[in-house]
KOLFIDO-599827 format. One record per residue: residue in three letters; x negated, y, z negated of N, C-alpha, C, O, CB in turn. Coordinates in steps of 0.001 Angstrom, whole numbers, padded with zeros to 6 digits, always signed. Glycine has a CB too. Example, Ala and Ser with C-alpha at 12.3 -4.5 7.8 and 13.67 -1.06 7.14 Angstrom:
2
ala-013190-005690-007800-012300-004500-007800-013200-003300-007800-014236-003319-008465-011308-004473-009046 ser-012850-002250-007080-013670-001060-007140-012900+000030-007870-013409+001138-008039-014084-000598-005725 
# end
This chain:
85
met+030685-001650-069116+029625-001552-068159+030228-001365-066769+031187-002040-066394+028723-002793-068216 thr+029665-000467-066040+030184-000194-064696+029325-000898-063665+028102-000980-063781+030227+001326-064413 asp+029999-001395-062668+029275-002040-061560+028954-001003-060506+029835-000317-059987+030102-003205-060943 phe+027707-000911-060211+027290-000027-059137+027068-000859-057894+026260-001788-057878+026011+000763-059516 lys+027790-000512-056868+027620-001216-055607+026664-000395-054766+026920+000761-054429+028989-001441-054872 leu+025567-001029-054444+024561-000342-053653+024894-000542-052183+024863-001668-051687+023129-000858-053983 ser+025198+000498-051512+025501+000373-050085+024800+001495-049341+024728+002639-049790+027040+000411-049823 met+024300+001118-048208+023652+002124-047365+024525+002305-046144+025003+001339-045550+022186+001708-046967 his+024719+003516-045791+025579+003813-044649+024702+004261-043491+024002+005269-043583+026639+004904-045003 tyr+024746+003495-042387+024019+003861-041186+024991+004541-040235+026035+003978-039906+023353+002617-040523 pro+024667+005709-039804+025593+006394-038895+025638+005691-037539+024613+005486-036888+025181+007871-038713 gly+026823+005339-037145+027000+004601-035890+026621+005406-034662+026108+004844-033695+028423+004150-035762 phe+026861+006705-034677+026547+007511-033495+025054+007541-033218+024651+007661-032061+027065+008932-033669 leu+024220+007434-034247+022775+007450-034058+022327+006200-033293+021570+006289-032326+022052+007540-035420 phe+022800+005047-033736+022397+003817-033083+023000+003675-031697+022351+003148-030793+022781+002641-033926 ser+024219+004131-031519+024816+004053-030192+024126+005022-029233+023986+004718-028048+026322+004351-030263 ser+023697+006179-029724+022986+007109-028844+021620+006558-028474+021171+006738-027342+022838+008483-029513 ile+020947+005888-029407+019664+005261-029082+019869+004146-028069+019075+003992-027140+018984+004711-030353 phe+020926+003371-028243+021228+002297-027301+021466+002844-025896+020904+002331-024929+022452+001508-027771 tyr+022289+003877-025777+022587+004434-024453+021381+005151-023851+021216+005163-022632+023766+005397-024542 phe+020545+005742-024687+019307+006343-024190+018389+005270-023608+017806+005462-022541+018586+007111-025316 gly+018261+004153-024301+017457+003041-023799+018043+002439-022544+017307+002072-021629+017322+001975-024854 leu+019347+002335-022489+020022+001805-021304+019805+002720-020102+019537+002245-018998+021525+001631-021574 gly+019920+004013-020311+019686+004968-019226+018242+004971-018766+017967+005073-017570+020081+006359-019661 thr+017319+004861-019707+015906+004834-019349+015565+003595-018543+014850+003682-017545+015042+004896-020595 ser+016065+002452-018960+015779+001217-018220+016431+001251-016841+015844+000757-015878+016272-000013-019009 ala+017623+001820-016721+018261+001942-015409+017453+002865-014501+017330+002610-013303+019700+002468-015555 tyr+016911+003924-015062+016088+004852-014282+014845+004157-013732+014532+004281-012547+015678+006056-015142 phe+014135+003423-014598+012909+002777-014156+013184+001619-013198+012399+001374-012282+012126+002281-015354 cys+014288+000908-013401+014662-000146-012441+015008+000473-011088+014634-000074-010050+015864-000978-012974 gly+015700+001579-011080+016010+002268-009823+014770+002766-009117+014656+002656-007896+016939+003426-010079 arg+013834+003317-009884+012566+003759-009283+011804+002604-008668+011237+002742-007584+011694+004447-010325 ala+011782+001461-009347+011078+000291-008827+011736-000212-007550+011045-000606-006610+011041-000826-009878 leu+013065-000202-007508+013763-000645-006296+013506+000294-005128+013328-000164-003999+015263-000746-006555 leu+013483+001591-005378+013189+002543-004307+011766+002381-003795+011523+002456-002590+013407+003971-004793 lys+010835+002161-004699+009441+001958-004304+009294+000680-003475+008582+000663-002471+008532+001895-005548 leu+009959-000372-003895+009926-001623-003145+010537-001434-001762+010016-001952-000775+010668-002731-003910 gly+011639-000695-001689+012267-000422-000396+011356+000363+000525+011313+000100+001727+013561+000332-000592 arg+010622+001330-000026+009683+002097+000798+008554+001222+001314+008128+001372+002459+009110+003265+000004 his+008064+000306+000481+006997-000593+000914+007486-001531+002018+006764-001796+002978+006467-001406-000275 ile+008686-002021+001880+009244-002918+002898+009456-002168+004206+009163-002695+005279+010575-003533+002415 met+009963-000943+004125+010177-000159+005351+008846+000169+006028+008761+000141+007256+010943+001145+005033 thr+007809+000480+005251+006495+000749+005827+005961-000479+006544+005382-000367+007624+005511+001197+004743 tyr+006152-001647+005951+005688-002880+006571+006392-003117+007906+005740-003401+008911+005916-004068+005630 phe+007720-003002+007918+008454-003263+009156+008182-002208+010222+008144-002525+011411+009941-003329+008872 lys+007994-000967+009813+007642+000069+010787+006290-000205+011404+006111-000025+012609+007646+001446+010133 ser+005325-000642+010593+003991-000892+011127+003983-002090+012055+003280-002073+013066+002999-001105+009999 val+004743-003131+011746+004778-004316+012601+005505-004008+013909+005061-004434+014975+005462-005490+011871 ser+006607-003280+013839+007353-002984+015063+006636-001950+015931+006855-001911+017142+008752-002486+014717 asn+005793-001124+015342+005066-000115+016093+003857-000704+016822+003328-000077+017740+004621+000997+015166 ala+003416-001893+016428+002215-002491+017004+002436-003001+018420+001462-003201+019145+001736-003619+016131 ala+003657-003218+018836+003928-003816+020144+003389-002971+021292+002968-003524+022308+005418-004021+020319 lys+003391-001662+021161+002917-000825+022259+001400-000857+022405+000871-000442+023436+003375+000600+022056 tyr+000689-001349+021380-000771-001429+021463-001275-002831+021820-002484-003033+021939-001379-000994+020149 leu-000384-003788+021989-000823-005155+022259-001407-005304+023657-002335-006090+023852+000334-006116+022083 asn-000888-004571+024629-001442-004611+025974-002519-003537+026049-002189-002351+026056-000331-004394+027070 pro-003813-003915+026106-004868-002909+026015-004990-002024+027253-005587-000952+027164-006174-003583+025767 lys-004458-002422+028386-004562-001595+029591-003176-001150+030029-002228-001935+030052-005270-002365+030733 ser-003084+000087+030367-001822+000603+030889-001794+000386+032398-002812+000012+032980-001641+002114+030538 pro-000660+000610+033037-000598+000459+034491-001567+001379+035226-001984+001060+036339+000806+000725+034971 ser-001931+002497+034640-002862+003408+035307-004316+002975+035116-005207+003576+035716-002671+004828+034783 gly-004584+001957+034304-005933+001461+034102-006635+002031+032889-007777+001659+032618-006736+001742+035294 ala-006000+002911+032158-006621+003491+030962-006602+002474+029823-005676+001669+029720-005890+004796+030537 thr-007609+002510+028985-007645+001623+027821-007169+002390+026591-007269+003615+026526-009079+001052+027595 tyr-006664+001665+025646-006148+002262+024422-006955+001778+023236-007473+000661+023233-004660+001930+024232 ser-007052+002606+022259-007622+002204+020982-006745+002802+019885-005996+003752+020111-009122+002671+020843 ala-006856+002228+018707-006021+002679+017595-006896+002965+016386-007827+002218+016086-004942+001626+017248 val-006587+004051+015699-007230+004365+014432-006197+004092+013357-005102+004654+013372-007756+005856+014381 ile-006553+003229+012428-005611+002807+011399-006018+003458+010093-007064+003136+009528-005567+001254+011263 tyr-005200+004364+009621-005422+004984+008318-004741+004123+007267-003628+003639+007473-004883+006456+008280 gly-005400+003940+006169-004831+003123+005097-004982+001646+005357-004119+000858+004971-003380+003450+004909 ala-006076+001249+006012-006278-000169+006302-006601-000963+005038-006630-002193+005077-007398-000342+007325 gly-006841-000289+003931-007094-000977+002676-005825-001444+001997-005878-002294+001108-007854-000087+001752 thr-004679-000904+002399-003421-001342+001812-002982-002635+002488-003514-003023+003528-002329-000246+001949 lys-002019-003280+001887-001567-004561+002417-000927-004393+003795-001189-005184+004701-000578-005214+001451 ala-000099-003380+003954+000553-003160+005251-000457-002747+006315-000351-003177+007463+001645-002091+005127 gly-001437-001917+005950-002462-001503+006905-003354-002649+007327-003755-002735+008487-003301-000404+006319 arg-003670-003537+006383-004493-004702+006697-003759-005635+007658-004353-006152+008603-004876-005454+005410 ile-002475-005846+007414-001668-006693+008301-001556-006049+009674-001620-006733+010695-000260-006935+007705 tyr-001391-004746+009697-001297-004020+010977-002603-004140+011765-002574-004371+012974-000962-002525+010732 ala-003740-003986+011094-005025-004120+011768-005253-005540+012289-005777-005737+013385-006149-003729+010824 his-004854-006508+011495-004978-007902+011939-004068-008175+013134-004444-008889+014064-004639-008868+010786 tyr-002886-007606+013098-001932-007781+014197-002456-007136+015474-002283-007693+016558-000563-007185+013825 leu-003089-005979+015369-003635-005326+016554-004871-006039+017092-005111-006049+018299-003974-003887+016238 ala-005649-006632+016200-006868-007314+016640-006503-008557+017408-007386-009279+017870-007771-007669+015447 
# end
């Protein structure tokens, strides 16, 4: 009687390529999230630092200023509007 050894061979290159594909995909999405977060932070700081010129409502010549805030529904726009008010 002969012994049959049942063995399945999984190709290593297939699993390693899937692993590296997943690693590259996760690195891509993490990088995108970091860039998006950086853009949001820069928008916030730009809006806060830009508000200083509108804090004094009258200029030396006596003219009054007003501001139109686009995107006041976003978090940075809401903070900017509150800061100007």
